[in-house]
FIVO-46628 format. One line per field, with one value per residue (C-alpha): residue number from 1; x, y, z. Coordinates in Angstrom, 1 decimal, always signed. Layout:
N
n	(NUM	...) $
u	(X	...) $
v	(Y	...) $
w	(Z	...) $
This chain:
466
n	(1	2	3	4	5	6	7	8	9	10	11	12	13	14	15	16	17	18	19	20	21	22	23	24	25	26	27	28	29	30	31	32	33	34	35	36	37	38	39	40	41	42	43	44	45	46	47	48	49	50	51	52	53	54	55	56	57	58	59	60	61	62	63	64	65	66	67	68	69	70	71	72	73	74	75	76	77	78	79	80	81	82	83	84	85	86	87	88	89	90	91	92	93	94	95	96	97	98	99	100	101	102	103	104	105	106	107	108	109	110	111	112	113	114	115	116	117	118	119	120	121	122	123	124	125	126	127	128	129	130	131	132	133	134	135	136	137	138	139	140	141	142	143	144	145	146	147	148	149	150	151	152	153	154	155	156	157	158	159	160	161	162	163	164	165	166	167	168	169	170	171	172	173	174	175	176	177	178	179	180	181	182	183	184	185	186	187	188	189	190	191	192	193	194	195	196	197	198	199	200	201	202	203	204	205	206	207	208	209	210	211	212	213	214	215	216	217	218	219	220	221	222	223	224	225	226	227	228	229	230	231	232	233	234	235	236	237	238	239	240	241	242	243	244	245	246	247	248	249	250	251	252	253	254	255	256	257	258	259	260	261	262	263	264	265	266	267	268	269	270	271	272	273	274	275	276	277	278	279	280	281	282	283	284	285	286	287	288	289	290	291	292	293	294	295	296	297	298	299	300	301	302	303	304	305	306	307	308	309	310	311	312	313	314	315	316	317	318	319	320	321	322	323	324	325	326	327	328	329	330	331	332	333	334	335	336	337	338	339	340	341	342	343	344	345	346	347	348	349	350	351	352	353	354	355	356	357	358	359	360	361	362	363	364	365	366	367	368	369	370	371	372	373	374	375	376	377	378	379	380	381	382	383	384	385	386	387	388	389	390	391	392	393	394	395	396	397	398	399	400	401	402	403	404	405	406	407	408	409	410	411	412	413	414	415	416	417	418	419	420	421	422	423	424	425	426	427	428	429	430	431	432	433	434	435	436	437	438	439	440	441	442	443	444	445	446	447	448	449	450	451	452	453	454	455	456	457	458	459	460	461	462	463	464	465	466) $
u	(+15.4	+13.6	+13.0	+10.3	+9.0	+7.2	+5.4	+6.7	+4.3	+3.7	+3.0	+5.4	+8.2	+8.8	+11.6	+12.9	+15.0	+17.2	+18.2	+21.7	+24.4	+23.1	+25.7	+26.0	+27.2	+30.7	+31.0	+30.3	+27.8	+24.3	+23.5	+21.2	+23.6	+22.7	+19.0	+19.3	+21.5	+19.0	+15.9	+17.6	+18.9	+15.4	+13.7	+16.4	+15.5	+17.6	+15.9	+14.1	+12.0	+8.3	+7.7	+10.4	+7.8	+5.7	+8.7	+9.7	+6.1	+6.0	+9.5	+10.8	+14.2	+16.0	+18.2	+20.6	+20.0	+22.6	+23.9	+20.7	+18.1	+16.7	+14.3	+12.2	+10.5	+7.3	+5.4	+2.4	+1.1	+1.4	+0.2	+0.6	+4.2	+5.9	+3.6	+4.9	+8.5	+7.4	+7.8	+4.1	+3.2	+5.9	+9.7	+10.6	+12.3	+14.9	+18.3	+21.6	+25.1	+26.3	+30.0	+30.2	+28.4	+30.5	+33.7	+33.1	+30.7	+27.1	+28.1	+30.2	+27.3	+24.9	+27.4	+28.2	+25.4	+25.7	+22.7	+21.8	+19.2	+19.4	+20.6	+23.8	+24.2	+26.2	+25.6	+23.1	+22.6	+20.2	+17.1	+18.0	+18.5	+19.7	+21.6	+22.0	+23.7	+22.4	+24.3	+26.3	+24.9	+21.5	+19.8	+17.2	+14.7	+15.1	+17.9	+17.3	+17.1	+18.7	+22.3	+21.6	+18.7	+18.4	+15.5	+14.8	+13.1	+10.7	+7.9	+5.9	+3.6	+3.3	+7.0	+7.2	+4.7	+6.6	+9.8	+8.2	+6.8	+10.2	+12.0	+14.0	+12.4	+11.0	+8.3	+6.7	+4.1	+1.1	-2.4	-5.8	-5.7	-2.9	-4.6	-6.1	-2.8	-0.9	-3.4	-3.3	+0.5	+0.3	+2.1	+1.1	-1.0	-0.4	-3.0	-2.0	-5.2	-6.1	-3.4	-5.6	-9.1	-10.3	-12.5	-14.2	-14.4	-16.0	-13.8	-14.4	-18.0	-17.5	-17.0	-19.7	-19.7	-21.0	-23.9	-26.5	-24.7	-26.7	-23.7	-24.2	-27.1	-26.0	-28.9	-27.5	-24.0	-25.5	-27.6	-24.5	-23.0	-26.2	-26.1	-22.9	-22.9	-19.7	-20.0	-20.1	-16.9	-15.2	-16.3	-15.6	-13.1	-11.1	-11.6	-12.8	-9.5	-10.9	-13.1	-16.0	-14.8	-15.3	-15.2	-12.5	-8.9	-10.2	-9.0	-9.4	-6.1	-6.8	-6.1	-8.5	-11.4	-14.4	-13.8	-17.0	-19.2	-17.7	-17.8	-21.5	-21.8	-20.1	-22.4	-25.5	-24.5	-22.5	-25.1	-26.4	-29.8	-30.6	-34.2	-33.4	-30.8	-33.5	-35.8	-33.1	-32.5	-36.2	-36.4	-33.5	-35.2	-33.3	-35.7	-34.2	-30.6	-28.0	-24.6	-21.5	-17.9	-15.8	-12.0	-10.8	-7.2	-5.0	-2.3	+1.0	+0.9	-2.9	-3.7	-7.0	-8.4	-9.3	-11.4	-13.2	-13.8	-15.4	-17.7	-18.7	-19.5	-21.7	-23.6	-24.3	-25.5	-28.1	-29.8	-30.0	-26.8	-25.1	-21.4	-18.8	-15.8	-12.3	-9.3	-6.0	-2.5	-1.5	+1.2	-1.3	-4.0	-1.9	-1.3	-5.0	-5.5	-2.6	-3.3	-6.9	-8.1	-10.1	-10.3	-11.7	-14.1	-17.6	-16.4	-15.8	-12.6	-11.1	-8.5	-7.1	-6.0	-3.1	-3.5	-2.2	-3.0	-3.4	-6.0	-5.7	-2.8	-5.1	-7.9	-5.5	-4.5	-8.1	-10.3	-8.5	-8.4	-4.6	-4.6	-3.6	-7.1	-9.0	-12.3	-14.3	-12.7	-9.5	-7.7	-9.6	-12.7	-13.6	-17.3	-18.8	-18.7	-15.0	-14.1	-15.9	-13.9	-10.6	-11.3	-12.3	-9.2	-7.0	-8.6	-8.0	-4.2	-3.7	-5.8	-3.4	-6.1	-6.7	-10.4	-10.9	-8.8	-10.9	-14.1	-12.9	-11.7	-15.2	-16.7	-14.2	-15.0	-18.7	-18.4	-16.6	-18.8	-22.0	-20.8	-20.5	-17.7	-15.0	-16.6	-14.9	-15.7	-13.7	-10.9	-8.1	-5.2	-1.7	-0.9	+2.3	+2.9	+5.3	+7.2	+6.8	+10.0	+12.0	+10.2	+8.6	+5.2	+4.8	+2.0	+1.7	+1.4	-2.0	-1.6	+2.1	+2.6	+6.2	+8.7	+10.9	+8.4	+8.8	+12.4	+13.9	+11.0	+10.7	+11.8	+13.4	+11.1	+12.6	+12.1	+8.3	+6.6	+3.3) $
v	(+145.3	+146.6	+150.4	+150.6	+148.8	+150.2	+148.8	+150.0	+152.1	+149.2	+146.9	+144.3	+144.8	+145.7	+147.9	+146.9	+149.5	+148.1	+149.9	+151.2	+150.0	+146.4	+143.7	+140.0	+138.5	+138.0	+141.7	+141.6	+144.3	+143.1	+144.3	+143.9	+141.3	+139.1	+139.6	+138.5	+135.6	+134.4	+134.6	+132.9	+130.2	+129.7	+129.3	+127.1	+123.7	+122.0	+124.0	+122.1	+125.1	+124.4	+127.7	+127.2	+126.3	+129.4	+131.7	+130.2	+130.8	+134.4	+135.7	+136.5	+137.9	+139.8	+142.9	+144.6	+148.4	+149.4	+148.1	+149.0	+148.5	+145.3	+145.1	+142.0	+141.4	+139.4	+137.2	+139.5	+142.1	+140.8	+143.3	+141.0	+139.9	+141.8	+140.0	+136.7	+137.8	+138.7	+136.6	+137.4	+135.2	+132.8	+132.3	+133.1	+136.4	+134.8	+136.2	+134.4	+135.8	+135.4	+136.0	+133.8	+130.9	+131.2	+131.3	+128.5	+126.3	+125.1	+122.3	+124.7	+127.2	+124.5	+123.7	+127.3	+129.5	+133.3	+135.5	+139.2	+139.1	+140.0	+136.5	+134.8	+131.1	+129.3	+125.5	+122.9	+119.4	+117.7	+116.4	+118.2	+121.9	+125.0	+127.7	+131.4	+134.4	+138.0	+140.4	+143.1	+146.6	+147.8	+146.0	+147.5	+144.7	+144.9	+144.2	+141.0	+141.3	+137.9	+137.0	+133.4	+131.7	+127.9	+126.4	+122.9	+120.3	+118.5	+116.6	+115.6	+118.5	+117.4	+117.4	+120.9	+122.1	+120.4	+122.0	+125.5	+124.8	+123.8	+126.6	+124.4	+126.2	+129.8	+129.5	+126.6	+126.2	+124.3	+123.3	+124.0	+120.6	+122.0	+125.3	+124.1	+122.5	+125.8	+127.9	+125.4	+125.7	+129.5	+129.9	+132.6	+131.7	+133.8	+133.4	+134.7	+135.9	+134.9	+132.4	+130.0	+128.9	+125.4	+124.6	+121.7	+121.5	+119.3	+117.7	+117.1	+118.4	+119.7	+116.2	+114.5	+111.5	+113.9	+115.4	+113.3	+113.6	+115.3	+117.6	+118.9	+120.9	+124.2	+124.0	+120.8	+122.3	+125.4	+123.1	+121.3	+124.7	+125.7	+122.4	+123.3	+125.0	+126.9	+128.5	+125.1	+124.2	+127.4	+127.0	+123.3	+122.1	+125.3	+126.1	+129.6	+130.4	+130.8	+133.3	+133.4	+133.2	+135.3	+133.9	+131.5	+132.8	+136.2	+137.7	+141.0	+142.3	+141.3	+143.8	+144.8	+143.7	+145.3	+143.7	+145.0	+143.7	+140.2	+140.0	+140.7	+138.1	+135.5	+136.1	+135.6	+133.1	+130.8	+130.9	+127.7	+127.0	+123.2	+123.8	+125.8	+123.1	+120.4	+122.6	+123.0	+119.3	+118.6	+121.3	+119.6	+116.2	+114.7	+114.9	+111.7	+112.7	+111.0	+109.2	+111.4	+110.4	+112.6	+112.6	+113.9	+115.1	+117.7	+119.7	+119.9	+122.2	+122.0	+118.6	+119.9	+119.9	+116.3	+117.1	+119.8	+117.3	+114.8	+117.6	+118.6	+115.1	+114.8	+117.9	+116.5	+113.3	+115.3	+116.5	+113.0	+112.9	+109.5	+110.4	+107.8	+109.4	+108.2	+109.5	+110.2	+111.0	+114.1	+112.5	+109.9	+112.5	+114.9	+112.2	+111.9	+115.4	+115.0	+113.7	+112.8	+113.0	+109.9	+108.9	+112.3	+113.0	+113.4	+113.6	+116.3	+116.7	+118.9	+121.4	+124.7	+128.1	+130.1	+133.6	+135.9	+139.6	+138.8	+136.1	+135.8	+133.2	+130.8	+131.4	+130.6	+127.2	+126.4	+127.3	+128.2	+125.4	+125.3	+125.3	+122.3	+121.7	+123.1	+122.7	+124.5	+122.6	+121.6	+122.2	+120.4	+120.1	+123.7	+124.5	+128.0	+128.6	+127.5	+129.7	+132.7	+132.2	+131.9	+135.1	+137.0	+135.7	+136.9	+140.4	+140.5	+139.7	+142.2	+145.1	+148.0	+150.4	+149.8	+150.6	+148.2	+145.5	+145.8	+145.6	+142.5	+140.9	+141.4	+139.7	+136.8	+136.3	+136.4	+133.8	+131.4	+132.1	+131.6	+128.3	+126.6	+124.5	+125.5	+126.6	+128.1	+126.5	+128.6	+131.2	+129.6	+131.0	+130.0	+129.3	+129.7	+128.6	+131.1	+130.9	+134.5	+134.0	+133.6	+136.1	+139.4	+140.6	+141.0	+141.0	+138.8	+139.9	+138.9	+136.1	+135.4	+132.3	+131.6	+132.1	+134.2	+137.0	+137.3	+136.3	+139.7	+141.4	+139.3	+141.3	+140.0	+139.6	+142.6	+144.8	+144.2	+142.2	+140.5) $
w	(+87.5	+84.5	+84.9	+82.2	+79.2	+76.2	+73.1	+69.7	+67.6	+65.2	+68.1	+66.9	+69.4	+73.0	+74.5	+77.9	+79.8	+82.6	+85.8	+85.7	+88.1	+88.4	+89.2	+89.4	+92.6	+91.1	+90.4	+86.7	+85.4	+84.5	+81.0	+78.1	+76.7	+79.7	+79.0	+75.3	+76.3	+79.0	+76.8	+73.9	+76.2	+77.8	+74.4	+72.8	+71.4	+74.2	+77.0	+79.7	+80.6	+80.7	+78.8	+76.1	+73.5	+74.3	+74.0	+70.7	+69.4	+70.7	+70.0	+66.5	+67.5	+70.2	+69.7	+72.1	+71.5	+74.1	+77.4	+79.2	+76.4	+74.9	+72.0	+71.6	+68.3	+68.6	+66.2	+65.8	+68.3	+71.9	+74.4	+77.4	+76.5	+79.4	+82.0	+80.7	+81.7	+85.2	+88.4	+88.9	+86.0	+84.8	+85.2	+81.6	+82.6	+84.9	+84.0	+83.8	+83.7	+80.1	+80.7	+83.7	+82.0	+78.9	+81.0	+83.5	+81.5	+82.2	+84.7	+86.8	+86.8	+88.1	+90.9	+91.8	+90.4	+90.3	+90.5	+91.0	+93.8	+97.5	+98.4	+97.2	+96.7	+99.4	+99.2	+98.0	+99.3	+96.8	+98.5	+101.8	+101.6	+99.7	+101.6	+100.8	+102.3	+102.2	+99.9	+101.6	+101.4	+100.1	+97.3	+95.0	+95.7	+99.5	+101.9	+103.9	+107.7	+108.2	+107.3	+106.4	+104.6	+104.5	+102.6	+103.9	+101.7	+104.0	+102.1	+105.2	+106.3	+109.9	+110.2	+108.8	+111.3	+114.1	+113.0	+113.1	+116.5	+118.0	+116.2	+114.0	+111.1	+111.1	+108.4	+106.5	+103.8	+105.0	+103.8	+105.4	+107.2	+109.5	+110.4	+113.6	+114.7	+113.9	+115.9	+118.9	+119.0	+119.2	+115.9	+113.5	+110.5	+107.4	+104.7	+101.2	+99.4	+95.9	+95.0	+93.0	+92.1	+92.6	+89.6	+87.8	+84.0	+81.4	+78.7	+75.0	+75.0	+71.4	+70.0	+68.0	+70.4	+73.1	+71.3	+73.2	+76.5	+79.3	+79.7	+76.1	+77.5	+79.1	+81.5	+83.0	+83.3	+85.1	+87.3	+88.5	+89.7	+91.5	+93.4	+95.1	+98.5	+98.2	+101.6	+103.2	+101.4	+102.5	+106.1	+106.5	+103.9	+103.9	+107.6	+106.6	+104.8	+101.3	+99.4	+97.1	+93.4	+90.4	+86.8	+85.7	+86.4	+87.6	+90.8	+92.7	+91.3	+87.7	+85.0	+82.1	+84.3	+86.0	+89.4	+91.0	+88.2	+88.3	+92.1	+91.9	+89.1	+91.2	+94.2	+92.0	+89.3	+91.7	+94.5	+96.2	+94.8	+94.7	+93.9	+90.8	+89.9	+90.0	+87.9	+85.2	+85.2	+84.7	+81.9	+80.2	+80.4	+83.3	+86.3	+87.8	+87.2	+85.1	+85.3	+85.5	+85.5	+87.7	+87.9	+91.2	+91.5	+93.2	+91.6	+93.4	+96.4	+96.8	+98.3	+99.7	+96.1	+96.5	+99.6	+97.6	+94.8	+97.3	+98.6	+95.1	+94.1	+97.3	+96.4	+92.9	+94.4	+96.4	+93.2	+91.8	+89.7	+90.1	+90.3	+89.4	+91.2	+90.5	+92.3	+90.4	+91.6	+89.7	+87.7	+86.3	+85.7	+83.7	+81.1	+80.5	+79.0	+76.5	+73.0	+72.2	+75.8	+75.2	+78.9	+79.9	+77.1	+78.4	+82.0	+84.6	+86.5	+89.2	+88.2	+89.3	+88.0	+89.5	+90.8	+88.1	+87.2	+83.5	+83.0	+79.2	+79.3	+81.3	+78.8	+76.0	+77.5	+78.5	+75.6	+72.3	+69.8	+70.0	+73.9	+75.9	+77.3	+74.2	+76.0	+73.2	+70.3	+68.7	+65.5	+62.8	+64.9	+65.8	+65.5	+65.1	+68.9	+69.0	+66.1	+67.6	+70.8	+69.0	+67.1	+70.3	+72.2	+69.4	+69.6	+73.3	+73.0	+70.2	+71.4	+72.0	+73.2	+76.9	+76.7	+73.7	+75.5	+78.6	+76.6	+74.7	+77.9	+79.4	+76.3	+76.7	+80.4	+79.6	+76.8	+79.1	+82.1	+80.2	+78.8	+82.2	+80.8	+83.4	+86.7	+89.8	+93.1	+95.6	+95.5	+97.5	+99.5	+100.3	+103.9	+106.0	+109.6	+111.2	+114.5	+116.0	+118.1	+114.8	+112.4	+113.0	+111.6	+107.9	+105.4	+102.3	+98.7	+97.3	+94.8	+95.7	+97.8	+96.7	+99.5	+97.2	+97.6	+101.4	+102.3	+101.7	+103.5	+106.6	+109.7	+112.8	+115.9	+117.7	+114.6	+114.2	+117.0	+116.1) $
């Protein structure tokens, strides 16, 4: 939809140039006025968008230069701002039809939404399904090979698999637990590379109350990583459908990153070496282990994280660490890291990162003193290490020279990796069960597990047999 984008010479604004000839499904032209309207609506005080606050922080003002050009003024230099408007990162760039909404009203728009993609809205039955129809004629993003698209809402995974097996559904999202069942049913398994990392992290270690904790010693934190047999987790928990990780939030398609260097780092630093782990514990003064609280949870869409957490706790037990593991439903866990994080301070927990080409947003939320997790320190309690990280992170997000930005990004990754505060366990995938009698052969996009990235690309079986 955006033909090109460019940073202003002073670095304080971005120009976005739209493709010409774009239209909404009701026939109205899609213009820069829609872009301005959409962004301002998303970042408004009444917005329910999860990223509204971030947009309000990042955007100073928005100007329509002409019908096909928008200029966004940012609060300071923000070299990664366009990535935040991409479907590959967040949903902040979703566009809405200004004239249609202002004419029919918000409630009518919710009932009969109008978009600009290759699929037009037909009907929605809350809690049951949403139905779309392919647009007529070619579409710049790809012309669908199917006339109708119905997205069924089926919470139970075994039911989803059964529906694909019988042909009631053509494709369904699954977890590793269903892989063997899918293969036995002669369905096609599609694994989407590099969609997430399963990680564990330590909370509140910067606080004075934790200065005498075993976890305050970096040797102990490194020992806990060395105690984990990641290949065993990949083979047995993930049924072979996972990969060896790189540093936190770093994937093979990451930008501003030396991929070969960090792949080599991962193989060495994240190796399985229980004897070295025991040596490090002894050097740190804990030859007989210690007590460790561990909050095990799974973020939505990745239920297998809890099984990974159980395996991690078992590996830690084997080097003498007495793990007090407690399982949390995600809704309950996410309340724990808000506010003072008292219930998590001094403990480890499972978490995950999403597969994104620009890692710096994850590093902001995880480690800056203003971030939601603020694992290195918080505002008002930010030691020298925390301040050094905050300064480095700011240099990364404002570096306009690509070589400088890559160098600073490398320093940022190194600082986090060497801290052993947030440690990758495996690089996960997304998984689809596909009925080959309903859908032809297609390849996934690395990092993109959302169905919206395949629906307009899926061929019919007679077009591309498996």
